[in-house]
C-alpha positions as CSV (number, residue, x, y, z in Angstrom):
1,X,68.7,105.4,105.2
2,X,69.3,102.4,103.0
3,X,68.0,102.6,99.4
4,X,66.8,99.4,97.8
5,X,68.4,99.4,94.3
6,X,65.7,97.1,92.9
7,X,62.9,99.5,94.0
8,X,64.7,102.5,92.5
9,X,65.3,100.7,89.3
10,X,61.7,99.6,89.1
11,X,60.5,103.2,89.8
12,X,62.8,104.5,87.1
13,X,61.2,102.2,84.6
14,X,57.6,102.9,85.8
15,X,55.0,103.4,83.2
16,X,53.7,106.8,84.2
17,X,50.4,106.4,82.4
18,X,49.6,103.1,84.1
19,X,50.6,104.7,87.4
20,X,48.3,107.7,86.9
21,X,45.3,105.6,85.8
22,X,45.8,103.5,89.0
23,X,45.8,106.7,91.1
24,X,42.7,108.0,89.3
25,X,40.8,104.7,89.7
26,X,41.7,104.5,93.4
27,X,40.4,108.0,93.9
28,X,37.3,107.4,91.9
29,X,36.2,104.8,94.5
30,X,35.3,107.7,96.8
31,X,34.8,110.5,94.2
32,X,32.7,110.3,91.1
33,X,34.7,113.0,89.3
34,X,38.4,112.7,90.4
35,X,39.8,114.9,87.7
36,X,39.0,116.7,84.5
37,X,38.3,114.4,81.6
38,X,37.3,115.0,78.0
39,X,35.4,113.2,75.2
40,X,38.1,113.9,72.6
41,X,41.9,113.9,72.6
42,X,41.9,117.4,71.0
43,X,39.9,118.9,73.8
44,X,42.0,117.2,76.5
45,X,45.2,118.5,74.7
46,X,43.9,122.1,74.5
47,X,42.8,122.2,78.2
48,X,45.9,120.4,79.5
49,X,48.2,122.7,77.5
50,X,46.5,125.8,79.0
51,X,47.0,124.5,82.6
52,X,50.6,123.6,81.7
53,X,51.2,127.2,80.7
54,X,49.6,128.5,83.9
55,X,51.8,126.1,85.9
56,X,54.9,127.2,84.2
57,X,54.1,130.9,84.7
58,X,53.1,130.4,88.3
59,X,56.2,128.4,89.2
60,X,58.5,131.0,87.7
61,X,59.5,129.3,84.4
62,X,59.7,130.9,81.0
63,X,58.3,127.7,79.5
64,X,55.1,125.8,80.2
65,X,55.2,122.7,82.3
66,X,55.6,119.4,80.5
67,X,52.4,117.3,80.3
68,X,50.8,114.1,79.0
69,X,47.4,113.4,77.6
70,X,46.2,109.8,77.7
71,X,43.1,107.7,77.2
72,X,41.4,106.0,80.3
73,X,39.7,102.9,78.9
74,X,37.6,102.5,82.1
75,X,35.8,105.7,81.4
76,X,36.2,106.0,77.7
77,X,37.6,109.5,78.3
78,X,40.8,111.5,77.7
79,X,42.7,112.8,80.7
80,X,45.7,115.2,81.1
81,X,48.4,115.3,83.7
82,X,51.1,117.9,84.5
83,X,54.8,116.9,85.1
84,X,55.7,118.9,88.2
85,X,58.8,116.8,88.9
86,X,60.4,118.0,85.6
87,X,59.4,121.6,86.5
88,X,61.2,121.5,89.8
89,X,64.5,120.4,88.1
90,X,64.6,123.4,85.8
91,X,67.3,126.1,86.5
92,X,64.6,128.8,86.3
93,X,62.3,127.1,88.8
94,X,61.6,129.7,91.5
95,X,59.1,127.7,93.6
96,X,55.5,128.4,94.3
97,X,52.3,126.6,95.0
98,X,52.9,123.0,93.8
99,X,49.2,122.3,94.1
100,X,48.5,124.6,91.2
101,X,47.6,121.7,88.8
102,X,45.2,120.1,91.3
103,X,43.6,123.6,91.8
104,X,42.5,123.3,88.2
105,X,41.4,119.6,88.9
106,X,44.3,118.1,86.9
107,X,46.6,115.3,88.2
108,X,50.3,115.9,88.5
109,X,53.3,113.7,88.8
């Protein structure tokens, strides 16, 4: 399979927040509540951190999953997302249910 170097380079420099907002907005066309969202950054941070800890534990890591919290201007709300790609690259990753973040209604990337 041929890999387009321009596409790979573009993906490497992708703005993950813009990408996640696009995914959320696309999903929101058919679902009024596509993911957990919060009025304040502090609440979003607290909830996302808790789910990141659960993801880390459930996927066999001694550390919690990496995550981001960002503001979605279209809603005026704060959203959190879990970085499962980074989790899978850890030496202590033992596998498990990769849908764990979506089980708690959080996006993952």
